[in-house]
Backbone as CSV, one residue per row, in Angstrom:
resi,resn,N_x,N_y,N_z,CA_x,CA_y,CA_z,C_x,C_y,C_z
1,MET,-131.520,-85.851,1.353,-131.488,-86.018,-0.103,-131.214,-84.689,-0.810
2,LYS,-131.846,-83.633,-0.285,-131.620,-82.318,-0.888,-130.151,-81.937,-0.842
3,LYS,-129.494,-82.269,0.276,-128.068,-81.957,0.413,-127.239,-82.721,-0.608
4,ILE,-127.597,-83.973,-0.843,-126.876,-84.791,-1.831,-127.031,-84.206,-3.221
5,ILE,-128.257,-83.762,-3.535,-128.508,-83.193,-4.863,-127.688,-81.923,-5.063
6,ILE,-127.602,-81.099,-4.021,-126.812,-79.871,-4.114,-125.339,-80.199,-4.336
7,MET,-124.855,-81.212,-3.640,-123.447,-81.614,-3.795,-123.190,-82.124,-5.205
8,LEU,-124.126,-82.919,-5.731,-123.963,-83.428,-7.096,-124.007,-82.299,-8.110
9,ALA,-124.876,-81.337,-7.876,-124.957,-80.192,-8.781,-123.650,-79.414,-8.788
10,ALA,-123.066,-79.241,-7.608,-121.787,-78.529,-7.509,-120.681,-79.297,-8.229
11,ALA,-120.686,-80.635,-8.085,-119.676,-81.459,-8.756,-119.830,-81.387,-10.258
12,LEU,-121.104,-81.411,-10.738,-121.337,-81.323,-12.170,-120.899,-79.967,-12.709
13,PHE,-121.179,-78.907,-11.953,-120.756,-77.573,-12.378,-119.245,-77.492,-12.493
14,ALA,-118.558,-78.103,-11.539,-117.092,-78.105,-11.572,-116.579,-78.859,-12.779
15,ALA,-117.239,-79.975,-13.106,-116.819,-80.759,-14.262,-117.045,-79.991,-15.542
16,VAL,-118.219,-79.326,-15.641,-118.530,-78.565,-16.855,-117.555,-77.417,-17.039
17,THR,-117.317,-76.651,-15.979,-116.403,-75.522,-16.095,-114.980,-75.989,-16.332
18,GLY,-114.620,-77.159,-15.802,-113.277,-77.693,-16.026,-113.069,-78.074,-17.466
19,VAL,-114.124,-78.590,-18.125,-113.998,-79.021,-19.519,-114.161,-77.850,-20.463
20,ARG,-115.133,-76.960,-20.173,-115.490,-75.918,-21.114,-114.866,-74.559,-20.800
21,GLY,-114.581,-74.303,-19.502,-114.240,-72.953,-19.111,-112.789,-72.582,-19.304
22,GLN,-111.876,-73.521,-19.321,-110.454,-73.222,-19.419,-109.971,-73.486,-20.847
23,THR,-109.705,-72.414,-21.547,-109.250,-72.527,-22.930,-107.863,-71.924,-23.058
24,ASP,-106.928,-72.697,-23.598,-105.584,-72.210,-23.884,-105.462,-71.895,-25.370
25,THR,-104.512,-71.045,-25.687,-104.237,-70.693,-27.078,-102.746,-70.857,-27.347
26,SER,-102.425,-71.577,-28.401,-101.041,-71.683,-28.862,-101.002,-71.315,-30.341
27,TYR,-99.823,-70.944,-30.797,-99.683,-70.437,-32.159,-98.667,-71.270,-32.926
28,LEU,-98.962,-71.488,-34.214,-98.077,-72.263,-35.070,-97.782,-71.481,-36.347
29,LEU,-96.502,-71.296,-36.632,-96.048,-70.660,-37.870,-95.341,-71.710,-38.721
30,ILE,-95.751,-71.833,-39.979,-95.048,-72.704,-40.935,-94.658,-71.829,-42.117
31,GLN,-93.366,-71.753,-42.373,-92.846,-70.815,-43.369,-91.932,-71.562,-44.342
32,GLY,-92.282,-71.505,-45.610,-91.486,-72.225,-46.600,-91.845,-71.801,-48.004
33,PRO,-91.201,-72.399,-49.006,-91.428,-72.029,-50.405,-92.725,-72.633,-50.959
34,PHE,-93.847,-72.238,-50.363,-95.137,-72.737,-50.804,-95.735,-71.891,-51.931
35,GLY,-95.170,-70.711,-52.146,-95.752,-69.782,-53.108,-95.364,-70.062,-54.544
36,SER,-95.870,-69.225,-55.436,-95.602,-69.350,-56.873,-94.117,-69.237,-57.149
37,GLY,-93.597,-70.176,-57.927,-92.181,-70.160,-58.268,-91.268,-70.412,-57.093
38,GLY,-91.784,-71.035,-56.037,-90.974,-71.320,-54.865,-90.773,-70.137,-53.948
39,SER,-91.624,-69.121,-54.060,-91.495,-67.961,-53.176,-91.912,-68.336,-51.761
40,MET,-91.323,-67.659,-50.771,-91.613,-67.951,-49.374,-93.018,-67.493,-49.018
41,GLU,-93.714,-68.328,-48.284,-95.057,-68.008,-47.842,-95.208,-68.441,-46.389
42,SER,-95.919,-67.631,-45.594,-96.116,-67.917,-44.178,-97.558,-68.345,-43.919
43,PHE,-97.708,-69.489,-43.282,-99.006,-69.968,-42.836,-99.027,-69.871,-41.317
44,LYS,-99.991,-69.130,-40.786,-100.045,-68.856,-39.359,-101.360,-69.396,-38.797
45,PHE,-101.251,-70.150,-37.718,-102.421,-70.785,-37.118,-102.530,-70.386,-35.656
46,GLN,-103.712,-69.943,-35.271,-104.056,-69.744,-33.867,-104.918,-70.929,-33.465
47,ILE,-104.451,-71.712,-32.505,-105.157,-72.926,-32.097,-105.706,-72.720,-30.697
48,ASP,-107.030,-72.711,-30.572,-107.705,-72.603,-29.278,-108.156,-73.993,-28.857
49,TYR,-107.831,-74.393,-27.636,-108.109,-75.764,-27.222,-108.376,-75.836,-25.724
50,PRO,-109.201,-76.805,-25.286,-109.416,-76.980,-23.842,-108.085,-77.265,-23.154
51,ALA,-107.835,-76.582,-22.052,-106.570,-76.750,-21.334,-106.293,-78.217,-21.061
52,GLY,-105.106,-78.655,-21.448,-104.705,-80.038,-21.220,-104.957,-80.968,-22.385
53,ASP,-105.741,-80.534,-23.377,-106.010,-81.410,-24.523,-104.809,-81.509,-25.461
54,LEU,-104.062,-80.426,-25.616,-102.830,-80.428,-26.406,-101.674,-80.211,-25.445
55,ILE,-100.690,-81.077,-25.508,-99.598,-81.040,-24.530,-98.250,-80.778,-25.191
56,THR,-97.972,-81.424,-26.303,-96.657,-81.340,-26.936,-96.718,-80.567,-28.257
57,GLY,-95.540,-80.250,-28.770,-95.462,-79.626,-30.077,-96.030,-80.517,-31.171
58,GLN,-95.895,-81.833,-30.994,-96.468,-82.759,-31.971,-97.991,-82.702,-31.932
59,ASP,-98.560,-82.543,-30.729,-100.010,-82.380,-30.614,-100.487,-81.163,-31.396
60,LEU,-99.702,-80.091,-31.351,-100.061,-78.869,-32.071,-100.040,-79.109,-33.574
61,LEU,-98.989,-79.771,-34.058,-98.929,-80.122,-35.481,-100.103,-81.002,-35.869
62,ASN,-100.430,-81.973,-35.006,-101.530,-82.887,-35.325,-102.862,-82.155,-35.412
63,ALA,-103.050,-81.149,-34.544,-104.297,-80.391,-34.553,-104.488,-79.648,-35.868
64,VAL,-103.386,-79.250,-36.494,-103.448,-78.479,-37.733,-103.355,-79.368,-38.966
65,LEU,-102.462,-80.361,-38.920,-102.144,-81.138,-40.115,-102.696,-82.557,-40.101
66,GLY,-103.246,-82.989,-38.985,-103.768,-84.347,-38.884,-102.822,-85.252,-38.111
67,THR,-103.376,-86.336,-37.589,-102.594,-87.290,-36.800,-101.883,-88.268,-37.722
68,PRO,-100.558,-88.419,-37.574,-99.816,-89.305,-38.479,-100.094,-90.772,-38.206
69,SER,-100.029,-91.552,-39.270,-100.158,-93.001,-39.161,-99.182,-93.643,-40.132
70,ALA,-98.796,-94.879,-39.843,-97.803,-95.585,-40.655,-98.314,-95.769,-42.079
71,SER,-97.426,-95.568,-43.036,-97.809,-95.731,-44.438,-96.745,-96.485,-45.229
72,GLY,-95.998,-97.358,-44.547,-94.986,-98.145,-45.239,-93.586,-97.640,-44.985
73,THR,-92.622,-98.154,-45.726,-91.220,-97.787,-45.567,-90.837,-96.749,-46.597
74,VAL,-90.201,-95.688,-46.142,-89.790,-94.640,-47.051,-88.475,-95.050,-47.727
75,SER,-88.373,-94.803,-49.015,-87.167,-95.150,-49.771,-86.409,-93.877,-50.105
76,LEU,-85.357,-93.600,-49.342,-84.572,-92.403,-49.544,-83.126,-92.777,-49.826
77,SER,-82.449,-91.936,-50.594,-81.056,-92.220,-50.908,-80.138,-91.959,-49.719
78,ASP,-80.580,-91.077,-48.807,-79.784,-90.784,-47.624,-79.758,-92.013,-46.718
79,PRO,-78.578,-92.527,-46.375,-78.513,-93.731,-45.545,-79.063,-93.540,-44.139
80,VAL,-79.171,-92.285,-43.686,-79.728,-92.039,-42.357,-81.219,-92.346,-42.340
81,PHE,-81.928,-91.987,-43.427,-83.368,-92.155,-43.477,-83.804,-93.445,-44.158
82,GLY,-82.965,-93.986,-45.027,-83.351,-95.157,-45.795,-83.760,-96.321,-44.910
83,GLY,-84.937,-96.904,-45.170,-85.399,-98.064,-44.441,-86.276,-97.761,-43.243
84,TYR,-86.335,-96.496,-42.823,-87.218,-96.157,-41.708,-88.657,-96.031,-42.180
85,ASN,-89.586,-96.279,-41.253,-90.997,-96.123,-41.584,-91.337,-94.661,-41.809
86,TYR,-92.256,-94.437,-42.717,-92.713,-93.102,-43.056,-94.158,-92.955,-42.598
87,ASP,-94.420,-91.991,-41.727,-95.774,-91.742,-41.232,-96.359,-90.537,-41.952
88,ALA,-97.604,-90.654,-42.376,-98.257,-89.577,-43.112,-99.473,-89.079,-42.350
89,ALA,-99.791,-87.786,-42.544,-100.948,-87.176,-41.892,-101.639,-86.249,-42.880
90,GLY,-102.945,-86.046,-42.661,-103.689,-85.094,-43.466,-103.961,-85.592,-44.868
91,ASN,-103.937,-84.668,-45.826,-104.261,-84.998,-47.205,-103.381,-84.188,-48.154
92,SER,-103.728,-84.211,-49.436,-102.897,-83.553,-50.438,-103.001,-82.031,-50.386
93,SER,-103.962,-81.508,-49.632,-104.107,-80.063,-49.500,-103.371,-79.531,-48.273
94,ARG,-103.525,-80.241,-47.150,-102.862,-79.852,-45.916,-102.466,-81.115,-45.166
95,GLY,-101.175,-81.310,-44.964,-100.734,-82.534,-44.301,-99.263,-82.500,-43.966
96,ALA,-98.741,-83.653,-43.571,-97.337,-83.751,-43.168,-96.841,-85.167,-43.363
97,GLY,-95.530,-85.295,-43.483,-94.884,-86.597,-43.543,-93.730,-86.631,-42.560
98,TYR,-93.567,-87.749,-41.881,-92.541,-87.868,-40.841,-91.747,-89.152,-41.031
99,VAL,-90.445,-89.077,-40.777,-89.639,-90.275,-40.665,-89.763,-90.760,-39.231
100,ASN,-90.188,-91.996,-39.072,-90.445,-92.554,-37.744,-89.237,-93.365,-37.291
101,PHE,-88.537,-92.842,-36.280,-87.363,-93.527,-35.749,-87.714,-94.503,-34.633
102,GLY,-89.003,-94.584,-34.296,-89.437,-95.481,-33.240,-89.435,-94.794,-31.885
103,GLY,-90.190,-95.353,-30.956,-90.241,-94.802,-29.609,-90.868,-93.435,-29.524
104,GLY,-91.706,-93.084,-30.507,-92.366,-91.784,-30.505,-91.534,-90.672,-31.107
105,SER,-90.359,-90.984,-31.650,-89.478,-89.974,-32.231,-89.774,-89.822,-33.721
106,LEU,-90.314,-88.656,-34.096,-90.649,-88.365,-35.481,-89.811,-87.206,-35.995
107,LEU,-89.279,-87.352,-37.192,-88.567,-86.264,-37.856,-89.505,-85.632,-38.881
108,THR,-89.718,-84.325,-38.767,-90.566,-83.630,-39.735,-89.861,-83.610,-41.079
109,TYR,-90.411,-84.372,-42.020,-89.754,-84.577,-43.310,-90.404,-83.756,-44.416
110,SER,-91.724,-83.671,-44.391,-92.444,-82.965,-45.441,-93.683,-82.297,-44.861
111,LEU,-93.917,-81.041,-45.240,-95.126,-80.331,-44.846,-95.839,-79.855,-46.105
112,THR,-97.156,-80.024,-46.136,-97.959,-79.650,-47.291,-99.002,-78.630,-46.877
113,LEU,-98.978,-77.473,-47.519,-99.973,-76.429,-47.290,-100.335,-75.805,-48.634
114,GLY,-101.598,-75.461,-48.801,-102.021,-74.917,-50.083,-101.783,-75.871,-51.224
115,SER,-101.852,-77.180,-50.945,-101.651,-78.253,-51.939,-100.232,-78.304,-52.480
116,THR,-99.287,-77.653,-51.788,-97.885,-77.664,-52.205,-97.036,-78.359,-51.148
117,PRO,-96.437,-79.506,-51.471,-95.559,-80.172,-50.510,-94.151,-79.567,-50.554
118,VAL,-93.559,-79.397,-49.379,-92.177,-78.933,-49.274,-91.427,-79.982,-48.471
119,THR,-90.462,-80.618,-49.136,-89.844,-81.826,-48.599,-88.362,-81.644,-48.353
120,THR,-87.883,-82.237,-47.273,-86.452,-82.249,-46.977,-85.676,-82.831,-48.147
121,ASN,-84.578,-82.173,-48.503,-83.709,-82.672,-49.565,-82.672,-83.589,-48.929
122,ASP,-82.830,-84.890,-49.128,-81.967,-85.851,-48.429,-80.758,-86.271,-49.254
123,SER,-80.576,-85.700,-50.449,-79.500,-86.198,-51.324,-78.585,-85.080,-51.806
124,THR,-78.363,-84.056,-50.949,-77.460,-82.991,-51.340,-76.014,-83.493,-51.324
125,PRO,-75.140,-82.915,-52.165,-73.735,-83.362,-52.208,-73.030,-83.143,-50.885
126,ALA,-71.954,-83.869,-50.673,-71.171,-83.714,-49.450,-70.679,-82.281,-49.323
127,GLY,-70.760,-81.727,-48.113,-70.293,-80.376,-47.868,-71.330,-79.302,-48.140
128,VAL,-72.510,-79.702,-48.640,-73.577,-78.744,-48.913,-74.678,-78.955,-47.887
129,SER,-75.148,-77.869,-47.293,-76.165,-77.988,-46.257,-77.439,-78.612,-46.819
130,THR,-78.021,-79.478,-46.036,-79.269,-80.124,-46.419,-80.432,-79.173,-46.221
131,LEU,-81.313,-79.111,-47.208,-82.527,-78.332,-47.073,-83.517,-79.114,-46.225
132,GLY,-84.067,-78.472,-45.223,-85.006,-79.169,-44.368,-85.733,-78.217,-43.445
133,TRP,-86.483,-78.785,-42.510,-87.315,-78.013,-41.602,-86.611,-77.806,-40.265
134,THR,-86.537,-76.547,-39.832,-85.938,-76.195,-38.553,-87.033,-75.737,-37.598
135,TYR,-86.919,-76.146,-36.351,-87.947,-75.938,-35.333,-87.562,-74.786,-34.413
136,PHE,-88.449,-73.794,-34.297,-88.259,-72.668,-33.398,-89.419,-72.622,-32.403
137,VAL,-89.156,-72.087,-31.229,-90.199,-71.993,-30.207,-90.077,-70.680,-29.442
138,ALA,-91.160,-70.328,-28.765,-91.163,-69.215,-27.815,-92.236,-69.532,-26.788
139,GLY,-91.889,-69.401,-25.514,-92.812,-69.776,-24.459,-92.872,-71.280,-24.288
140,GLY,-93.551,-71.725,-23.262,-93.603,-73.151,-22.979,-92.267,-73.662,-22.484
141,SER,-92.044,-74.950,-22.609,-90.822,-75.550,-22.104,-90.513,-76.809,-22.891
142,GLY,-89.480,-77.532,-22.454,-89.106,-78.767,-23.121,-88.347,-79.677,-22.189
143,LEU,-88.337,-80.946,-22.517,-87.625,-81.920,-21.701,-86.134,-81.623,-21.680
144,TYR,-85.597,-81.150,-22.802,-84.158,-80.895,-22.903,-83.825,-79.405,-22.902
145,GLY,-84.734,-78.580,-23.400,-84.453,-77.151,-23.503,-84.879,-76.337,-22.304
146,GLY,-85.585,-76.969,-21.357,-86.042,-76.229,-20.190,-87.114,-75.221,-20.561
147,ALA,-87.196,-74.142,-19.796,-88.176,-73.092,-20.064,-87.698,-72.237,-21.231
148,TYR,-88.597,-71.995,-22.182,-88.270,-71.161,-23.335,-88.811,-69.752,-23.123
149,SER,-87.982,-68.767,-23.410,-88.371,-67.375,-23.222,-89.531,-67.014,-24.138
150,ASN,-90.390,-66.135,-23.659,-91.479,-65.627,-24.473,-91.469,-64.102,-24.408
151,THR,-90.283,-63.529,-24.664,-90.090,-62.086,-24.512,-89.896,-61.383,-25.845
152,GLY,-90.330,-62.007,-26.930,-90.247,-61.335,-28.220,-89.285,-61.946,-29.202
153,ASN,-88.609,-63.029,-28.827,-87.639,-63.636,-29.733,-87.884,-65.129,-29.881
154,TRP,-87.879,-65.608,-31.118,-87.932,-67.039,-31.374,-86.593,-67.662,-30.995
155,ILE,-86.635,-68.900,-30.501,-85.427,-69.597,-30.080,-85.382,-70.942,-30.785
156,PRO,-84.232,-71.322,-31.378,-84.135,-72.683,-31.933,-84.427,-73.704,-30.844
157,ALA,-85.315,-74.613,-31.121,-85.752,-75.566,-30.098,-84.636,-76.529,-29.733
158,GLY,-84.475,-76.745,-28.437,-83.569,-77.778,-27.964,-84.268,-79.113,-27.845
159,ASP,-85.503,-79.165,-28.321,-86.332,-80.367,-28.229,-86.893,-80.719,-29.591
160,GLY,-87.305,-81.981,-29.705,-88.129,-82.386,-30.822,-89.580,-82.084,-30.489
161,ALA,-90.452,-82.229,-31.485,-91.857,-81.882,-31.276,-92.492,-82.710,-30.166
162,ASN,-92.020,-83.952,-29.981,-92.656,-84.810,-28.975,-92.148,-84.557,-27.558
163,THR,-91.027,-83.829,-27.400,-90.529,-83.507,-26.058,-90.714,-82.031,-25.725
164,ARG,-91.303,-81.281,-26.629,-91.598,-79.872,-26.405,-92.976,-79.759,-25.732
165,SER,-93.079,-78.994,-24.645,-94.328,-78.840,-23.906,-94.950,-77.480,-24.189
166,LEU,-96.221,-77.491,-24.570,-96.941,-76.261,-24.846,-97.344,-75.567,-23.546
167,ALA,-97.705,-74.307,-23.667,-98.301,-73.546,-22.568,-99.252,-72.541,-23.190
168,ASN,-100.112,-71.957,-22.381,-100.980,-70.910,-22.904,-100.127,-69.777,-23.469
169,ASP,-100.427,-69.349,-24.703,-99.655,-68.317,-25.405,-98.247,-68.768,-25.759
170,SER,-98.058,-70.049,-26.032,-96.770,-70.522,-26.538,-96.787,-70.495,-28.066
171,TYR,-95.580,-70.477,-28.653,-95.428,-70.346,-30.096,-94.499,-71.431,-30.624
172,ASP,-94.888,-72.040,-31.731,-94.056,-73.016,-32.424,-93.887,-72.557,-33.866
173,GLY,-92.679,-72.639,-34.388,-92.425,-72.237,-35.764,-91.586,-73.261,-36.505
174,TRP,-92.019,-73.637,-37.697,-91.270,-74.541,-38.559,-90.904,-73.770,-39.820
175,VAL,-89.610,-73.673,-40.096,-89.114,-72.859,-41.200,-88.207,-73.696,-42.083
176,PHE,-88.420,-73.600,-43.382,-87.648,-74.396,-44.331,-86.419,-73.621,-44.789
177,GLY,-85.280,-74.306,-44.845,-84.051,-73.684,-45.316,-82.875,-74.590,-45.062
178,ASN,-81.683,-74.099,-45.358,-80.471,-74.855,-45.071,-80.245,-74.927,-43.570
179,SER,-79.758,-76.030,-43.118,-79.459,-76.169,-41.693,-78.042,-75.695,-41.424
180,GLY,-77.899,-74.892,-40.372,-76.566,-74.511,-39.912,-75.977,-73.285,-40.550
181,ASP,-76.660,-72.653,-41.523,-76.133,-71.451,-42.162,-76.885,-70.230,-41.653
182,ASP,-76.170,-69.258,-41.129,-76.806,-68.068,-40.563,-76.946,-67.007,-41.648
183,ILE,-77.902,-67.245,-42.549,-78.150,-66.324,-43.658,-79.626,-65.960,-43.630
184,ASP,-79.998,-64.853,-44.206,-81.381,-64.398,-44.191,-82.317,-65.456,-44.754
185,TYR,-83.428,-65.705,-44.044,-84.340,-66.791,-44.393,-85.102,-66.550,-45.689
186,THR,-85.193,-65.325,-46.163,-86.119,-65.003,-47.235,-85.708,-65.611,-48.570
187,GLN,-84.475,-65.990,-48.727,-84.036,-66.621,-49.966,-84.160,-68.135,-49.822
188,VAL,-84.860,-68.740,-50.764,-85.042,-70.183,-50.706,-83.676,-70.859,-50.739
189,GLY,-83.453,-71.793,-49.823,-82.181,-72.495,-49.770,-81.213,-71.908,-48.774
190,THR,-81.569,-70.784,-48.155,-80.696,-70.227,-47.132,-81.162,-70.671,-45.761
191,ALA,-80.508,-70.173,-44.736,-80.738,-70.701,-43.393,-82.166,-70.493,-42.919
192,ALA,-82.596,-71.400,-42.078,-83.930,-71.300,-41.505,-83.889,-70.406,-40.281
193,THR,-84.328,-69.174,-40.441,-84.501,-68.263,-39.328,-85.829,-67.556,-39.538
194,ILE,-86.316,-66.867,-38.524,-87.603,-66.211,-38.612,-87.412,-64.707,-38.546
195,ASP,-88.016,-64.000,-39.497,-87.970,-62.551,-39.515,-89.045,-62.035,-38.561
196,ASP,-88.644,-61.449,-37.432,-89.597,-61.003,-36.425,-90.378,-59.756,-36.829
197,SER,-90.053,-59.150,-37.967,-90.743,-57.917,-38.319,-92.231,-58.136,-38.550
198,SER,-92.615,-59.310,-39.038,-94.036,-59.588,-39.255,-94.442,-60.953,-38.736
199,ASN,-93.499,-61.688,-38.166,-93.787,-63.039,-37.686,-93.310,-63.235,-36.255
200,SER,-93.431,-62.204,-35.451,-92.938,-62.301,-34.086,-93.877,-63.143,-33.234
201,ASP,-93.418,-63.460,-32.038,-94.244,-64.255,-31.144,-95.199,-63.335,-30.382
202,LYS,-96.109,-62.695,-31.157,-97.162,-61.853,-30.614,-98.458,-62.184,-31.350
203,PRO,-99.587,-62.233,-30.632,-100.857,-62.564,-31.306,-101.173,-61.648,-32.477
204,SER,-100.773,-60.365,-32.383,-101.088,-59.418,-33.452,-100.438,-59.791,-34.773
205,ASP,-99.335,-60.534,-34.714,-98.655,-60.932,-35.943,-99.240,-62.210,-36.531
206,PHE,-100.197,-62.834,-35.832,-100.818,-64.024,-36.381,-102.147,-63.666,-37.040
207,SER,-102.078,-62.639,-37.866,-103.167,-62.232,-38.741,-102.518,-61.914,-40.083
208,ASN,-103.336,-61.712,-41.100,-102.768,-61.473,-42.428,-102.032,-60.141,-42.447
209,ASN,-100.714,-60.203,-42.545,-99.895,-58.999,-42.551,-99.386,-58.623,-43.936
210,GLY,-99.662,-59.446,-44.914,-99.168,-59.162,-46.250,-99.668,-60.181,-47.245
211,PRO,-99.334,-60.008,-48.502,-99.846,-60.906,-49.548,-99.346,-62.334,-49.428
212,ASN,-98.263,-62.551,-48.703,-97.707,-63.901,-48.574,-98.002,-64.530,-47.216
213,ASP,-99.014,-64.010,-46.503,-99.415,-64.560,-45.209,-100.807,-65.167,-45.327
214,VAL,-100.961,-66.330,-44.741,-102.261,-66.983,-44.673,-102.525,-67.324,-43.214
215,SER,-103.574,-66.755,-42.617,-103.856,-66.954,-41.199,-105.149,-67.730,-41.019
216,THR,-105.133,-68.649,-40.052,-106.280,-69.520,-39.803,-106.443,-69.704,-38.299
217,VAL,-107.692,-69.704,-37.849,-108.007,-70.008,-36.453,-108.629,-71.396,-36.393
218,ILE,-108.096,-72.247,-35.529,-108.592,-73.614,-35.363,-109.074,-73.794,-33.935
219,ASN,-110.292,-74.287,-33.788,-110.848,-74.569,-32.467,-110.876,-76.077,-32.254
220,VAL,-110.181,-76.535,-31.230,-110.135,-77.961,-30.898,-111.269,-78.261,-29.917
221,VAL,-112.117,-79.218,-30.266,-113.235,-79.571,-29.391,-112.722,-80.425,-28.236
222,PRO,-113.442,-80.439,-27.104,-113.007,-81.257,-25.972,-112.914,-82.722,-26.347
223,GLU,-112.029,-83.442,-25.660,-111.891,-84.871,-25.913,-113.196,-85.588,-25.581
224,PRO,-113.533,-86.652,-26.340,-114.788,-87.379,-26.110,-114.948,-87.852,-24.676
225,GLY,-113.854,-88.261,-24.037,-113.940,-88.753,-22.666,-114.402,-87.676,-21.707
226,SER,-113.939,-86.431,-21.928,-114.340,-85.340,-21.054,-115.813,-85.009,-21.245
227,THR,-116.237,-84.975,-22.494,-117.642,-84.701,-22.774,-118.527,-85.796,-22.216
228,ALA,-118.089,-87.042,-22.369,-118.873,-88.167,-21.857,-119.007,-88.086,-20.345
229,LEU,-117.952,-87.624,-19.669,-118.003,-87.485,-18.217,-119.071,-86.483,-17.801
230,VAL,-119.126,-85.364,-18.509,-120.127,-84.350,-18.195,-121.531,-84.878,-18.454
231,LEU,-121.728,-85.549,-19.592,-123.044,-86.081,-19.926,-123.469,-87.148,-18.926
232,ALA,-122.515,-87.979,-18.502,-122.843,-89.009,-17.523,-123.277,-88.386,-16.206
233,GLY,-122.602,-87.305,-15.812,-122.986,-86.620,-14.582,-124.372,-86.015,-14.683
234,ALA,-124.670,-85.421,-15.843,-125.997,-84.834,-16.042,-127.072,-85.909,-16.012
235,ALA,-126.801,-87.058,-16.642,-127.771,-88.156,-16.659,-128.008,-88.685,-15.258
236,GLY,-126.931,-88.781,-14.471,-127.071,-89.262,-13.105,-127.904,-88.325,-12.250
237,MET,-127.681,-87.035,-12.410,-128.473,-86.069,-11.651,-129.942,-86.116,-12.036
238,PHE,-130.183,-86.242,-13.349,-131.570,-86.307,-13.824,-132.277,-87.519,-13.240
239,ALA,-131.585,-88.671,-13.231,-132.189,-89.894,-12.681,-132.475,-89.736,-11.197
240,LEU,-131.557,-89.094,-10.459,-131.744,-88.919,-9.025,-132.915,-87.986,-8.732
241,LEU,-133.015,-86.900,-9.516,-134.118,-85.989,-9.321,-135.456,-86.640,-9.634
242,LYS,-135.469,-87.448,-10.694,-136.696,-88.150,-11.089,-137.130,-89.122,-9.976
243,ARG,-136.135,-89.810,-9.399,-136.434,-90.755,-8.334,-136.980,-90.013,-7.103
244,GLN,-136.362,-88.851,-6.791,-136.762,-88.072,-5.627,-138.227,-87.616,-5.767
245,ARG,-138.616,-87.216,-6.966,-139.972,-86.762,-7.178,-140.979,-87.912,-7.059
246,ALA,-140.510,-89.127,-7.387,-141.407,-90.287,-7.341,-141.650,-90.767,-5.920
247,LEU,-140.742,-90.428,-4.995,-140.886,-90.908,-3.596,-141.911,-90.097,-2.808
């Protein structure tokens, strides 16, 4: 019996350390005209989470902005988006809106930070670049983009948020601007690129570097199933020990 108790104790220790001991960190940058008069503002998030709890780029967005749910059909003048379901997450202070194409494919349509929504412009004239959100990554991998470099440069994602795979010390960036124009990001309406001078894929840059930076650390708690597993193991050991003492 003593041998069994030792084995159970070892198994419980492994479960506890597996749930609590392995913590990954990923970083999220959201950059857009959230400031006064439409000035560019950077929101930077360091997300600490139990390894395996967050897997995709969409999981990272959900950890910061909330999990999206269906909220009816979006009515847009753009024929590409018109009639598709619109999924909303979060609230009027911090949240997101997505066009749901079905099959888990979500288009980032609107991001809200500091109570300011920044929304894709779906009705620009022909020949004019559409204002919208562009996805950049560093580190991690993707179903279509393969392994993404984490050597100091942001890379336009070859994946959507749901096919992008996170890794420890991976970086995701969403930047608002015109699509397809290689112009400096700092002017509202120009191309979505990231200025690495203060927003590089380094942990040191995910702190307040200036008046237009807002940095936040988010800790994701273990999934209920993992916690329940540990508690169940502890309860089982307690019952076995109690029984052993009674014999």
